[in-house]
C-alpha positions, 0 to 999 in steps of 0.5 A: 403147521410144519411145512412137512405136515399136510392133510392128504386124501388117501387111496388104499390099494393092494399095491405099493407105489414107490417115488418115481413109479407110475400107477394107472387107476380105474376109478369107479366108486363115487367116493373116489371119483369125488376124491379125484375131483377134489384133488384136481381142485387143489394140487392134484396130489393124493396118497397111495397106501397099502391096505393092512386090513379090509378091501379096495372096493366097497367097505372101509380099510385100514392102511399101512402107516407109510405110503407115497404121494401120487400126483395126477398126470392125466385123466381119461373118461371111460365108459360106465362113468369110470375114470382112468387116472394116471399118476406118478409117485413123488415122495414118501409120507408117514401117517400121523393120524386119520382125520376123516373117513367120509366120504373118503379117507383123509390123513394128516401126514409127515413128508419129512422122512429121508435121513439128513446127513446120511453118507452114501459109501461109493462102493455101495452106490457103485455095486447098486448101479452095477447090479441094476445095469446087469438086471436090466440087461438080463431082463432084456435078454430074456425078452430077446432084446438089447440096449446099447447103454442100460446104465444111462437109464439108471438114476445117479441120485442114491435116493432115486436109485433105491426106489428105481431098484425097488420098482424093478424087482418082482417081490410080494407087496409085503416085501415091497412095503418093507423097502418103502418103510426103510428110512435108511437109503443105504439100507434100501440100496443094500436090500435091493442089491442083494435081492437083485444079485440073487435074481441075476443069478437065477436069470443067468441060470435060466438063460444058460439052460434054455440055450443048452436045450435049444442047441441040444435039439439041433 
């Protein structure tokens, strides 16, 4: 089998996980408790996929074709035979076929999905980094926080940066899924930069309005 092709247990959810992101899951259904135990017996990896049709709990569901591999980082036993499973996203995958659905879904997936040889324009990368830095500062300002050097927490690698930006943005899951499915790193950077710039302007306007109202009452 191709080194990029593997069989992967799937956890369909109403959320999108990006590479580099973390996700805490409360697991209580027997099928998914078994899945987690089976994962621990292998490489501790499973796939998080956004549900296209169906529900998270109880019945069958149809997943989107692109998801993210999640690696289990810790497990805690909760009351009522529940598990708190913490995981981190590692890489994207594309579902080739569903090979089993009993007791849980297993798919054959392809993890080779980043374009080879795509040259990242330095201006695009700089603009994305600046927008992310401004956005972090704006979010902190809303919470009356401050950080000396926010750019230090911004990834330098263009692929990592594109997914870091996507995690920060508060978008509907449908928009998040579009970003996850975008194969071009440049496309992800541009998409996130444009949205982030728009959000920065909204936050700036909100902050100015709050300051105006604050001082007008004094």
